[in-house]
Every structure is written in C-alpha cells, then in structure tokens.
C-alpha positions as CSV (number, residue, x, y, z in Angstrom):
1,M,1.3,-35.4,-6.5
2,I,-2.0,-35.6,-5.1
3,F,-4.8,-32.8,-5.9
4,D,-7.7,-33.4,-3.7
5,H,-7.4,-37.0,-2.9
6,A,-6.3,-37.8,-6.8
7,N,-3.0,-38.2,-7.9
8,G,-2.0,-35.9,-10.7
9,Y,1.1,-34.6,-13.0
10,L,2.3,-31.1,-13.3
11,S,4.9,-30.1,-15.9
12,P,8.1,-28.3,-15.1
13,A,6.4,-25.1,-16.0
14,S,3.7,-25.9,-14.2
15,V,5.6,-26.5,-10.9
16,M,7.6,-23.2,-11.4
17,D,3.9,-21.5,-11.6
18,A,2.7,-23.5,-8.3
19,E,5.9,-22.1,-6.7
20,E,5.3,-18.5,-7.5
21,F,1.7,-19.0,-6.0
22,F,2.3,-20.5,-3.5
23,Q,5.3,-18.4,-2.4
24,A,2.8,-15.1,-3.2
25,K,0.2,-16.3,-1.0
26,R,2.6,-17.6,1.7
27,D,4.0,-13.8,1.6
28,E,0.5,-12.0,1.9
29,E,-0.3,-14.5,5.1
30,L,3.1,-13.1,7.0
31,G,2.3,-9.7,5.7
32,R,5.7,-9.3,3.6
33,W,6.1,-7.7,0.0
34,R,8.6,-9.3,-2.6
35,W,10.6,-6.8,-4.9
36,P,9.3,-8.3,-8.4
37,E,12.7,-6.8,-9.9
38,D,14.7,-8.9,-7.3
39,P,12.5,-11.3,-5.5
40,G,15.3,-12.2,-3.3
41,F,14.4,-9.3,-1.4
42,V,11.5,-9.1,1.1
43,V,10.1,-6.0,2.7
44,Y,8.2,-5.8,5.7
45,Y,5.9,-2.6,6.8
46,L,6.8,-1.3,10.2
47,R,4.9,1.4,11.8
48,E,6.9,2.2,14.8
49,D,6.5,5.7,16.9
50,G,4.4,7.2,14.3
51,L,6.8,6.6,11.5
52,D,6.5,5.3,8.0
53,L,9.4,2.4,8.2
54,V,10.1,-0.5,6.3
55,G,12.5,-3.4,7.1
56,V,13.9,-5.1,4.0
57,L,15.7,-8.8,4.1
58,R,17.9,-10.0,1.6
59,E,17.3,-13.9,1.8
60,S,20.3,-15.3,-0.1
61,D,22.5,-13.8,3.4
62,G,20.0,-12.4,5.5
63,S,21.6,-9.1,5.5
64,Q,18.9,-6.4,6.6
65,A,18.3,-2.4,6.5
66,R,15.4,-0.2,7.7
67,Y,14.0,2.8,5.8
68,D,11.6,5.8,6.3
69,R,9.5,6.6,3.5
70,H,10.8,10.4,4.2
71,D,14.1,9.8,5.1
72,F,16.3,8.2,2.7
73,P,20.0,7.7,2.9
74,T,21.7,8.8,-0.4
75,S,25.1,7.7,0.0
76,E,26.5,5.0,-2.1
77,A,27.6,3.4,0.8
78,D,23.8,3.2,1.9
79,R,22.7,1.6,-1.1
80,W,24.7,-1.7,-0.5
81,L,23.6,-4.9,-2.0
82,G,20.3,-3.4,-3.3
83,H,18.1,-2.9,0.7
84,R,17.4,0.9,-0.5
85,D,16.6,0.2,-4.2
86,A,14.2,-2.5,-2.5
87,A,12.6,0.1,-0.2
88,V,12.3,3.2,-2.7
89,A,10.2,0.0,-4.8
90,Y,8.2,-1.1,-2.1
91,F,7.3,2.8,-1.4
92,E,6.5,3.4,-5.2
93,A,4.0,0.3,-5.2
94,H,2.6,1.7,-2.0
95,P,2.1,5.2,-2.0
96,E,1.4,6.8,1.4
97,R,-2.6,7.0,1.9
98,K,-3.9,10.1,2.3
99,P,-6.1,11.4,5.6
100,W,-9.3,11.6,3.5
101,Q,-8.9,8.4,1.9
102,A,-10.0,7.0,5.6
103,A,-13.3,9.1,5.6
104,K,-16.1,7.1,7.1
105,P,-19.8,7.4,6.1
106,G,-21.7,10.2,8.2
107,E,-18.6,12.4,8.3
108,V,-18.3,15.7,6.4
109,W,-15.2,16.8,4.7
110,I,-14.1,20.3,3.1
111,L,-12.4,19.0,-0.3
112,S,-9.6,21.2,-1.9
113,T,-9.9,19.9,-5.5
114,A,-7.8,20.6,-8.9
115,D,-10.3,22.8,-10.3
116,G,-9.9,25.2,-7.1
117,E,-13.0,24.1,-5.6
118,N,-13.4,24.2,-1.5
119,S,-16.9,22.6,-0.5
120,A,-18.5,20.6,1.8
121,Y,-19.1,17.1,0.9
122,S,-20.9,14.2,2.9
123,V,-19.1,10.4,3.2
124,M,-21.5,8.2,2.0
125,T,-21.8,4.4,0.9
126,V,-23.5,4.4,-2.6
127,R,-24.2,0.8,-4.0
128,E,-22.3,1.2,-7.1
129,A,-19.5,3.1,-5.9
130,G,-18.6,1.9,-2.5
131,T,-18.0,4.8,0.1
132,V,-17.7,8.5,-2.0
133,F,-17.8,12.1,-1.5
134,E,-20.8,13.7,-2.2
135,S,-22.7,16.5,-2.2
136,H,-24.7,19.2,-4.6
137,E,-21.6,19.9,-6.1
138,G,-21.2,16.2,-7.7
139,R,-19.2,13.1,-6.6
140,Y,-15.6,12.2,-5.4
141,S,-14.1,8.6,-5.0
142,L,-11.9,8.7,-2.0
143,D,-8.8,8.2,-3.8
144,D,-10.0,10.5,-6.7
145,A,-6.8,12.3,-8.0
146,D,-8.7,15.5,-8.5
147,I,-8.5,16.1,-4.8
148,E,-5.1,17.7,-3.7
149,D,-6.5,18.2,0.2
150,A,-9.4,17.9,2.6
151,R,-10.2,18.0,6.1
152,R,-12.9,16.8,8.6
153,I,-15.4,19.0,9.9
154,W,-17.6,16.7,11.3
155,P,-17.7,15.1,13.8
156,E,-14.9,17.5,15.2
157,D,-11.4,16.2,15.9
158,A,-11.4,16.2,19.9
159,S,-7.6,16.6,20.2
C-alpha cells in the first residue's frame, strides 16, 4: 500500500480495521446507519410529509422496507429477513428529539421537570456548558432527563 507517498504494509487484522474505518466513513458521508448486529442491513433516515420514516436495505439481496417510528407492523410476515429488527435498532439508537432540544439562545421556555417544577428559563450559551436553559432556579442542559415537557413562550409562535 502507499501511504502519503510512502510504501507500507498492513497485517490482515489491520486490513479489516481499515476496511471497517473506511466503510464507516463512507456510511457517514452518505447519511446511512449500519446495524451493528448485522452490518448487511443499512438504514436511511427519511422525513416525508412530517413522518419520521426509515428505509432499510439488505445489501446481500437488495430487499428493502420502510417503517414509521410510530407505526411498526407486528405480524411475523413483516419481520421477514430482519428489516423490521434493523429499523427498531435504528430508532432505539436514535431517540426522537423533543422540541425543546432545538431551543436557541435568546428564547424563553417554560420547563416542566420531574420534581414538579414549572418555571420560565432563558436559553443561553455558556462557555463551559454550551447551550442551556438557565434561570434563578438553576440550569438544565437541553437534553437533561429531568425535563418532562417544555413549551416556548418567547418569541411567540405565529402559527
């Protein structure tokens, strides 16, 4: 092999690692996710008409299926060849984002937390913590598990 204008040698184990590295890099470039349990299944995220969909492709035979995050078929016929299992694994690895996780600095949100609190928080960028909800009550990261619900109150939604 030639590495940066120099010849080199890779052991068989290193070749496999390099193949996996370049495959993962290519998968990322193409926006696809490979099922770790069976890498022959590739999952593509599809957002159509407001639906959270995935397309699952089995590379060995080209068979494919589509699944909605909120409406999975449950019959054995729908589990054929593992497509459904790959889709379930994708959605487990990529949980649905909550609206407040896309909050932007300058906005104000009412947070409902696990301890029963309902308070207004400003969204700010803090050097050591990134984008956070902050008030005199305290600070929460946007993906804090204690946030059970939230709604933006400023700027108001025009719809």
